[in-house]
N, C-alpha and C positions, 0 to 999 in steps of 0.2 A: 057140507061141513065148512065152517069158517076156517080160513087160513090162519096159520100160527101168528102172523103179524097182527091181524085183527084181534085174535084171541088175547094176545099179550097186551095190546093197546087197551082193550076193555078191562082186563084184569088190573092194570095199573092206572086206569082212568085217565088215559091220554088219547088224543085223537090219533088215529092210525097215520095220518099225514105227518105227524110230529115224530114218528118213530123211525129214525134212520138206523143204519147198520151199527152205529156206535152205541145205540140204546142198550142198556144192560143193568145188571144188578149194581146198585149204588150210584149209577151214572144217570139214571132216569127217575124223576119223581114218581114215587109209588112202587118202583121195582125194588122192594126190600126182600129180606130173607123169607118172609111169608109168601110173597108173590113168587119168589124163585121156587119154593116148594110146590106151589100150584102149577108153575110152568113145567117142572119136572114130572109131576103126576100126569099132566096132559101128554107130555112126550112119551111117558111109559104107556099110557092108554093108546095113543095113536100109532106109535112106531115101535113099541116093544123095548124101549130103552130101559136098561137097568139103572136104578137110582143108586149111584155110588158117589164117593167123594170126587172122583175124577170126572164123572158125567155132570155133576153139579157145577164144577168149575168150568168145564168145557162149554156147557150150554147156558152160560150166564150172560151172553150177549145175543142180541137179535141176529147179528150176522151169522153166528154159529148155528142158531136155531133154524134160520132160513136155509143154510147149507144142508142141514139134515133133512128138512122138508123137501128140498129139491132132489136129494139123493133117493129118498124113500117114497116120494109121492105125497099125496095129501092125506093119507091115512083113512080113506074111505073104503078100504078093502073089506 
């Protein structure tokens, strides 16, 4: 399975190499509210994250998404 960085880069149509930790909702071209919803649905699918107002805010940057991925593994279980 593709890592979350690559998944998000494809989703927002940016090269993975251009996606630094500061990438995020409103800060990265293409990472808009619709893309954020898709990010959250993928986090729910891979890691069992509940989609709440708090989680939407928390996982709105690549840095926080990658922290989650590191904590929980790649989601291939």
